[in-house]
C-alpha positions as CSV (number, residue, x, y, z in Angstrom):
1,M,-18.0,13.1,14.2
2,A,-15.8,11.1,16.7
3,L,-13.4,8.7,15.1
4,S,-14.5,5.1,15.4
5,Y,-13.5,1.8,13.8
6,Q,-15.2,-0.5,11.4
7,S,-14.4,-3.8,9.8
8,T,-13.0,-3.9,6.2
9,R,-15.6,-6.5,5.5
10,G,-18.6,-4.7,6.8
11,G,-19.6,-6.9,9.8
12,Q,-18.8,-4.4,12.5
13,S,-18.9,-0.6,12.9
14,G,-19.0,2.0,15.6
15,V,-16.2,0.2,17.5
16,T,-14.0,2.4,19.8
17,A,-10.2,2.3,19.5
18,S,-9.9,0.4,22.8
19,Q,-12.5,-2.2,21.7
20,A,-10.6,-2.7,18.4
21,I,-7.3,-3.1,20.2
22,L,-8.9,-5.7,22.6
23,Q,-10.6,-7.6,19.8
24,G,-7.6,-7.6,17.4
25,L,-9.5,-9.1,14.4
26,A,-13.1,-8.2,13.5
27,E,-15.8,-10.8,14.0
28,D,-16.2,-11.3,10.2
29,G,-12.5,-11.9,9.7
30,G,-11.9,-8.3,8.5
31,L,-9.4,-5.8,9.9
32,F,-10.4,-2.7,11.9
33,M,-10.0,0.6,10.1
34,P,-10.7,4.1,11.4
35,T,-13.7,5.9,9.8
36,E,-11.2,8.4,8.6
37,I,-7.4,8.9,8.6
38,P,-7.0,12.0,10.7
39,K,-4.8,15.0,9.8
40,L,-1.9,16.1,11.9
41,D,-3.1,19.0,14.0
42,I,0.4,20.4,14.8
43,S,2.9,22.0,12.4
44,L,6.0,20.1,11.1
45,E,8.1,22.9,12.5
46,K,6.7,22.2,16.0
47,L,7.3,18.5,15.6
48,A,10.9,19.1,14.7
49,S,11.6,20.2,18.3
50,M,9.8,17.3,19.9
51,T,11.1,14.1,21.6
52,Y,10.0,10.7,20.3
53,Q,7.6,10.4,23.2
54,E,6.0,13.8,22.5
55,T,5.7,12.9,18.8
56,A,4.1,9.6,19.7
57,Y,1.4,11.4,21.7
58,E,0.7,13.9,18.9
59,V,0.1,11.1,16.4
60,M,-1.6,8.5,18.6
61,K,-4.1,10.8,20.3
62,L,-5.7,11.3,16.8
63,F,-6.4,7.6,16.4
64,L,-7.0,6.4,20.0
65,T,-9.7,8.9,20.7
66,D,-11.3,7.1,23.7
67,F,-8.0,7.0,25.7
68,T,-7.6,10.0,28.0
69,E,-4.5,12.2,27.7
70,D,-3.2,10.7,31.0
71,E,-3.8,7.1,29.9
72,L,-2.1,7.6,26.6
73,K,0.9,9.5,28.0
74,A,1.3,6.8,30.7
75,C,1.4,4.1,28.1
76,I,3.9,6.0,26.0
77,A,6.2,6.7,29.0
78,K,6.2,3.0,30.0
79,A,6.9,1.9,26.4
80,Y,9.7,4.2,25.3
81,D,12.1,4.2,28.2
82,S,15.5,2.8,29.1
83,K,14.7,-0.6,27.4
84,F,15.9,1.2,24.2
85,D,19.7,1.3,23.9
86,T,19.7,4.8,22.3
87,E,18.2,7.9,23.9
88,E,16.7,8.8,20.5
89,I,14.6,5.6,20.3
90,A,14.7,5.7,16.4
91,P,18.0,7.3,15.2
92,L,18.6,8.3,11.6
93,A,22.0,7.3,10.0
94,K,23.1,8.9,6.8
95,A,25.0,6.5,4.6
96,G,25.3,5.7,0.9
97,G,23.1,8.5,-0.3
98,A,20.1,7.6,1.9
99,Y,18.9,8.0,5.5
100,F,18.6,4.7,7.4
101,L,15.9,4.9,10.1
102,E,17.2,2.5,12.7
103,L,14.2,0.8,14.2
104,Y,16.1,-2.0,16.1
105,H,17.3,-0.4,19.3
106,G,14.6,-2.0,21.5
107,N,14.6,-5.2,23.6
108,T,14.6,-7.7,20.8
109,I,16.6,-5.7,18.2
110,A,13.9,-5.6,15.5
111,F,11.4,-2.9,14.4
112,K,8.6,-4.9,16.0
113,D,9.7,-3.5,19.4
114,M,8.6,0.0,18.3
115,A,5.0,-1.0,18.5
116,L,5.1,-4.1,20.7
117,S,6.7,-2.1,23.6
118,I,3.4,-0.1,23.9
119,L,0.8,-2.7,22.8
120,P,0.7,-4.5,26.2
121,H,0.1,-1.1,28.0
122,L,-2.6,-0.1,25.4
123,M,-4.3,-3.5,25.8
124,T,-4.3,-3.6,29.6
125,T,-5.7,0.0,29.7
126,A,-8.3,-1.0,27.1
127,A,-9.3,-4.0,29.2
128,K,-9.9,-1.7,32.2
129,K,-11.8,0.8,30.1
130,N,-14.1,-1.9,28.8
131,Q,-14.5,-3.8,32.1
132,A,-13.0,-6.9,30.4
133,E,-12.9,-9.5,33.1
134,K,-11.6,-12.4,31.0
135,E,-7.9,-13.2,30.7
136,I,-6.6,-12.0,27.4
137,V,-4.9,-14.7,25.3
138,I,-2.6,-13.1,22.7
139,L,-2.4,-15.5,19.8
140,T,0.2,-14.6,17.2
141,A,1.9,-16.0,14.1
142,T,5.5,-14.8,13.5
143,S,7.9,-14.9,10.7
144,G,10.7,-14.4,13.2
145,D,10.5,-11.0,14.9
146,T,6.9,-10.3,16.0
147,G,6.9,-13.4,18.2
148,K,9.9,-12.5,20.4
149,A,8.9,-8.8,20.6
150,A,5.4,-9.7,21.6
151,M,6.5,-12.2,24.2
152,A,9.0,-9.7,25.6
153,G,6.2,-7.1,25.8
154,F,3.6,-9.3,27.4
155,A,5.9,-11.5,29.6
156,D,4.3,-11.6,33.1
157,V,1.8,-8.8,32.3
158,P,-1.1,-9.5,34.7
159,G,-4.3,-10.7,33.0
160,T,-2.6,-11.8,29.8
161,R,-1.2,-14.9,28.3
162,I,0.7,-15.2,25.0
163,I,1.0,-18.1,22.5
164,V,3.3,-17.7,19.5
165,F,3.5,-20.0,16.5
166,Y,6.5,-19.8,14.2
167,P,7.6,-21.9,11.2
168,K,10.1,-24.5,12.2
169,D,13.3,-24.1,10.0
170,G,11.8,-20.8,8.7
171,V,13.5,-18.3,11.0
172,S,17.2,-17.5,11.7
173,A,19.1,-19.3,14.5
174,I,19.2,-16.2,16.6
175,Q,15.5,-15.5,16.1
176,E,14.6,-19.1,17.2
177,L,16.9,-18.9,20.2
178,Q,15.4,-15.6,21.3
179,M,11.9,-17.2,21.3
180,R,12.8,-20.5,22.8
181,T,14.7,-18.9,25.8
182,Q,11.9,-16.3,26.5
183,K,11.1,-16.0,30.2
184,G,7.6,-15.4,31.7
185,D,5.1,-17.8,33.2
186,N,2.4,-16.6,30.8
187,T,4.5,-17.2,27.6
188,A,4.3,-20.2,25.2
189,V,6.1,-20.8,21.9
190,V,5.2,-23.5,19.3
191,A,7.2,-24.4,16.2
192,I,4.7,-25.5,13.5
193,H,5.6,-27.9,10.7
194,G,4.8,-25.5,7.9
195,N,5.6,-22.0,6.7
196,F,4.6,-18.6,8.0
197,D,1.5,-18.4,5.8
198,D,0.4,-21.7,7.3
199,A,0.9,-20.3,10.8
200,Q,-0.9,-17.0,10.0
201,T,-3.8,-18.8,8.3
202,G,-4.1,-21.2,11.2
203,V,-4.2,-18.3,13.7
204,K,-6.9,-16.5,11.7
205,K,-8.9,-19.7,11.6
206,L,-8.7,-20.0,15.4
207,F,-9.9,-16.4,15.8
208,G,-12.9,-17.3,13.6
209,D,-13.7,-20.5,15.5
210,K,-17.0,-19.7,17.3
211,A,-17.1,-23.0,19.2
212,L,-13.6,-22.5,20.5
213,A,-14.5,-18.9,21.5
214,E,-17.4,-20.2,23.6
215,E,-15.3,-22.9,25.2
216,M,-12.6,-20.3,26.1
217,A,-15.2,-17.8,27.4
218,G,-16.5,-20.6,29.7
219,K,-13.0,-20.9,31.1
220,G,-12.5,-17.2,31.4
221,F,-10.4,-16.5,28.3
222,Q,-10.7,-14.3,25.2
223,F,-8.4,-14.1,22.2
224,S,-6.6,-11.0,21.0
225,S,-3.8,-10.4,18.5
226,A,-0.3,-8.8,18.6
227,N,0.2,-9.1,14.8
228,S,0.0,-6.0,12.7
229,I,-3.6,-6.9,12.0
230,N,-4.2,-5.3,15.4
231,I,-4.8,-1.5,15.0
232,G,-2.8,-1.1,18.3
233,R,0.2,-2.4,16.5
234,L,-0.3,-0.3,13.3
235,V,-0.9,3.2,14.9
236,P,2.4,3.3,16.9
237,Q,4.3,2.4,13.7
238,V,3.0,5.7,12.1
239,V,4.9,7.6,14.7
240,Y,8.4,6.8,13.6
241,Y,7.8,8.0,10.0
242,V,6.6,11.4,11.4
243,Y,9.5,11.5,13.8
244,A,12.0,10.7,11.0
245,Y,10.7,13.6,8.9
246,A,10.9,15.9,11.9
247,R,14.5,14.9,12.5
248,L,15.5,15.6,8.9
249,L,13.8,19.0,9.2
250,E,15.5,19.7,12.6
251,G,18.9,18.8,11.1
252,G,18.5,21.0,8.1
253,E,18.6,18.0,5.7
254,I,15.3,19.1,4.2
255,A,13.2,22.2,4.0
256,E,9.7,22.3,5.6
257,G,7.2,20.8,3.2
258,E,9.9,19.1,1.1
259,E,8.8,15.7,0.0
260,I,10.8,12.5,0.9
261,N,10.6,9.0,-0.4
262,V,10.3,6.0,2.0
263,V,11.6,2.5,1.3
264,V,10.3,-0.4,3.4
265,P,11.4,-4.0,3.3
266,T,7.9,-5.6,3.2
267,G,6.3,-8.9,4.3
268,N,2.9,-8.5,5.9
269,F,2.5,-4.9,4.6
270,G,2.0,-3.3,8.0
271,N,5.2,-1.3,8.2
272,I,4.8,0.3,4.8
273,L,1.0,0.9,5.4
274,A,2.0,2.9,8.5
275,A,4.1,5.1,6.2
276,Y,1.1,5.5,3.9
277,F,-1.0,6.5,6.9
278,A,1.6,9.1,7.8
279,K,1.4,10.5,4.2
280,R,-2.4,10.6,4.5
281,M,-2.1,12.5,7.8
282,G,-0.2,15.3,5.9
283,L,3.4,14.1,6.0
284,P,5.1,15.2,2.7
285,V,5.9,11.7,1.3
286,K,6.2,11.4,-2.4
287,T,6.7,7.7,-3.2
288,L,6.4,4.6,-1.0
289,I,8.8,2.0,-2.3
290,C,7.7,-1.5,-1.4
291,A,10.8,-3.8,-1.3
292,S,10.3,-7.6,-1.6
293,N,12.7,-10.5,-1.6
294,D,12.3,-13.5,-3.9
295,N,8.8,-14.0,-2.5
296,K,7.8,-11.1,-4.7
297,V,4.0,-11.3,-4.5
298,L,3.7,-7.6,-3.6
299,Y,6.0,-6.6,-6.5
300,D,3.9,-8.6,-8.9
301,F,0.8,-7.0,-7.4
302,F,1.9,-3.4,-7.8
303,T,3.3,-4.2,-11.3
304,T,0.2,-6.1,-12.7
305,G,-2.8,-5.4,-10.4
306,T,-3.2,-9.1,-9.7
307,Y,-2.5,-10.5,-6.3
308,D,-1.6,-14.2,-6.7
309,R,-0.4,-16.4,-3.8
310,K,-0.4,-19.5,-6.0
311,R,3.4,-19.8,-6.3
312,E,6.4,-21.5,-4.7
313,F,7.2,-20.4,-1.2
314,I,10.9,-19.6,-1.1
315,L,12.9,-19.6,2.1
316,T,15.4,-16.7,2.0
317,N,17.9,-15.1,4.3
318,S,15.4,-12.3,5.0
319,P,12.8,-14.6,6.6
320,S,10.5,-11.9,8.1
321,M,9.6,-11.2,4.4
322,D,9.0,-14.8,3.4
323,I,5.2,-14.2,3.2
324,L,2.8,-14.9,0.3
325,I,-0.4,-13.6,2.1
326,S,0.2,-10.0,3.1
327,S,-2.6,-9.5,5.6
328,N,-2.3,-5.7,5.9
329,L,-2.7,-5.2,2.2
330,E,-6.4,-5.7,2.9
331,R,-6.6,-2.3,4.5
332,L,-5.2,-0.6,1.4
333,I,-7.5,-2.6,-0.8
334,Y,-10.4,-1.4,1.3
335,L,-9.4,2.2,1.0
336,S,-8.9,1.8,-2.8
337,T,-12.5,0.6,-3.1
338,G,-13.7,3.9,-1.6
339,C,-14.2,2.0,1.7
340,D,-16.7,-0.4,0.0
341,A,-16.7,-3.3,2.5
342,Q,-18.7,-5.5,0.2
343,A,-16.3,-5.1,-2.7
344,N,-13.3,-5.7,-0.4
345,A,-14.9,-8.8,1.2
346,A,-15.6,-10.3,-2.3
347,L,-11.9,-9.9,-3.2
348,M,-10.7,-11.5,0.1
349,K,-13.2,-14.4,-0.6
350,E,-11.6,-14.8,-4.0
351,L,-8.1,-14.9,-2.5
352,A,-9.2,-17.5,0.1
353,E,-11.0,-19.7,-2.4
354,Q,-9.1,-19.3,-5.6
355,G,-5.7,-18.0,-4.5
356,S,-5.8,-14.7,-6.4
357,Y,-7.7,-11.5,-7.2
358,T,-7.4,-8.6,-9.7
359,V,-8.1,-5.0,-8.8
360,T,-9.8,-2.5,-11.1
361,E,-7.9,0.3,-13.0
362,E,-9.4,2.9,-10.6
363,M,-8.1,1.0,-7.6
364,R,-4.7,0.8,-9.2
365,A,-4.7,4.5,-9.8
366,F,-5.6,5.1,-6.1
367,M,-2.5,3.1,-5.2
368,A,-0.2,5.0,-7.6
369,D,1.9,6.3,-4.6
370,F,3.3,2.8,-4.2
371,K,6.1,1.4,-6.3
372,G,7.1,-2.2,-6.1
373,G,10.6,-3.6,-6.3
374,Y,12.4,-6.8,-5.4
375,A,16.0,-8.0,-4.8
376,T,17.4,-11.5,-5.2
377,E,19.6,-13.1,-2.5
378,Q,22.7,-12.1,-4.6
379,E,21.5,-8.5,-5.1
380,N,20.8,-8.3,-1.3
381,A,24.3,-9.5,-0.4
382,A,25.9,-7.2,-2.9
383,A,24.0,-4.2,-1.4
384,I,25.1,-5.1,2.1
385,K,28.8,-5.4,1.0
386,E,28.8,-2.3,-1.2
387,L,27.4,-0.1,1.7
388,F,29.8,-1.6,4.2
389,D,32.9,-1.4,2.0
390,S,32.1,2.2,0.9
391,T,30.9,3.7,4.3
392,G,31.6,1.2,7.1
393,Y,27.8,1.1,7.8
394,L,26.4,-2.4,8.5
395,I,22.9,-3.4,7.7
396,D,20.9,-6.7,8.1
397,T,19.5,-8.8,5.3
398,H,16.0,-7.2,5.3
399,T,17.4,-3.7,5.2
400,G,19.7,-5.1,2.5
401,V,16.7,-5.9,0.3
402,A,15.5,-2.3,0.8
403,A,18.9,-0.9,-0.1
404,A,19.2,-3.0,-3.2
405,V,15.6,-2.1,-4.3
406,Y,16.3,1.6,-3.7
407,G,19.5,1.4,-5.8
408,K,17.6,-0.1,-8.7
409,Y,14.7,2.4,-8.3
410,K,17.1,5.3,-8.3
411,R,18.9,4.1,-11.5
412,E,15.7,3.4,-13.3
413,S,13.7,6.5,-12.3
414,A,16.5,9.1,-11.9
415,D,14.4,10.3,-8.9
416,S,16.7,12.4,-6.6
417,T,14.2,12.9,-3.9
418,K,15.8,12.5,-0.4
419,T,14.9,9.0,0.9
420,V,14.4,7.3,4.2
421,I,15.0,3.5,4.3
422,A,13.4,1.6,7.2
423,S,16.2,-0.4,8.8
424,T,14.2,-3.1,10.4
425,A,16.6,-5.3,12.3
426,S,20.1,-5.5,13.8
427,P,22.6,-7.2,11.6
428,Y,23.3,-9.6,14.5
429,K,19.9,-11.2,14.1
430,F,21.2,-12.6,10.8
431,S,24.9,-12.8,11.5
432,H,25.7,-15.7,9.2
433,S,24.1,-14.1,6.1
434,V,25.6,-10.6,6.9
435,M,29.1,-12.1,7.5
436,E,28.8,-14.1,4.2
437,A,27.8,-10.9,2.4
438,I,30.7,-8.8,3.6
439,A,33.5,-11.3,4.0
440,G,32.5,-14.4,1.9
441,E,31.2,-17.9,2.6
442,K,34.2,-19.2,4.5
443,A,34.1,-16.3,7.0
444,A,30.5,-17.3,7.9
445,E,31.5,-20.9,8.8
446,G,31.9,-20.5,12.5
447,P,31.9,-23.4,15.0
448,D,28.5,-22.1,16.2
449,E,26.1,-19.2,15.9
450,F,28.0,-17.1,18.5
451,G,31.4,-17.7,16.9
452,V,30.0,-16.0,13.8
453,V,28.5,-13.2,16.0
454,D,31.9,-12.5,17.6
455,A,33.7,-12.6,14.2
456,L,31.2,-10.1,12.8
457,S,31.8,-7.8,15.7
458,R,35.6,-8.0,15.3
459,L,35.3,-7.3,11.5
460,S,32.7,-4.5,11.7
461,G,33.7,-2.8,14.9
462,V,30.0,-2.8,15.9
463,A,29.4,-4.1,19.4
464,V,27.3,-7.2,20.0
465,P,23.9,-6.1,21.2
466,K,22.8,-6.9,24.8
467,A,19.8,-8.9,23.4
468,V,22.2,-11.3,21.6
469,E,24.6,-11.6,24.6
470,E,21.6,-12.5,26.9
471,I,20.8,-15.6,24.9
472,R,24.3,-16.8,24.6
473,H,24.0,-19.0,27.7
474,A,20.2,-18.8,28.3
475,E,18.2,-21.8,29.2
476,I,15.9,-23.3,26.5
477,R,12.4,-23.0,28.1
478,H,10.2,-23.8,25.1
479,S,10.3,-26.9,22.9
480,R,6.7,-27.5,21.7
481,E,6.0,-28.4,18.1
482,C,2.8,-29.2,16.2
483,T,1.4,-29.7,12.8
484,V,-0.8,-27.1,11.2
485,D,-3.9,-29.2,11.9
486,G,-2.8,-29.6,15.6
487,M,-2.8,-25.8,16.4
488,K,-6.2,-25.8,18.0
489,E,-5.5,-28.7,20.3
490,T,-2.1,-27.2,21.2
491,V,-3.8,-23.9,22.2
492,K,-6.3,-25.8,24.4
493,N,-3.6,-27.9,25.9
494,I,-1.5,-24.7,26.8
495,L,-4.6,-23.1,28.4
496,G,-5.6,-26.3,30.1
497,I,-9.1,-26.5,28.5
């Protein structure tokens, strides 16, 4: 049976991959899931000799079954090219007893580039395949990185527009500058007076607004998403876990079939879910360690079986993880019910109406591959400093959370399995916090953001990335702000409807 997609809430089925990518979110508010998670049809030994682009094709062809070989290879070639500052696309660095998978060598120096470099190409190909005549409006909420990476990917792509909402005062100074200086006549950025969950909930509400959809259709527009709720974002993320294993195998760091652990700093749950998909495809992964910051809703969930968003929202120095509603967890919940859309929909309704839900013991047993952990701001800073002092290797605050959680996991479990840590952003995206961690509070008190960037470069010997240099003197092009209640009017205003 050919692979197709269905909603986690039961309202849609028999959807092709290209249709799921175009639509983004299912009509019933659910997320699209493949009818099965396919198995890798190539040996790990063969994968070990492949480039990133070749690996991407071997993984993605299994999920995107209505794309032809030529279409998919063309999308991959356009995505993974010289815009990455390393030939390897996703290098592995060995430091402090773990392997750091560097996912930040793209245009916007964060892991979102890995998928958002290809999504515009998948989407425009999908539009042609489905004779979509309407202009695609990418509507996205960001906790700091998705927004910039999505705008960079979609800037001036014909037949598309992109509108990004981010929480004012809820992202780093560099993240905000990156978004507000973004070029492209089809890009718009809006700071909302609220947190990331407010932005994400507002965007989902707009997706579900039937009257707005009709109004937009009348003016020749249709919504789609660049968030990890879009299957076209999730599938490319599976690739780099397969690639990392293949690199370890090629380098003689592991034997074929040897299991590894994977640690992922987690907010919306998409990045760690991609690692789980890789495991289900046949990659020898033992434990998936889900690392949270002080907003430890996922740690509490994996520890107790209850997901409870009714808690204080804490702003931390790892803002991409400052999330209380982890949208992609719904895909794992759906799988844990035995793909029972009705049971999943009931739990999601409970979350929306009461703010929490509790899973069954059987569902918890299904999710036993996951281990939750969390790190405080102090533990995060200590992990960054310890790694830098002992090895000279510099990591950002999100990777710091993962490193701290992994350290605790190792001490408590005595598990010596070789471990890959997803390194999700360049330290220069969070230069103040990284500088403070390695050299103390006074060292992070620069005259401006770029004074700290330069000081960090001098201290660490790590060159300032091109993405940061570019915004040093860039013109501010976006200054819109709105309330959460004003998101709909703002979208209409941007589109001129």
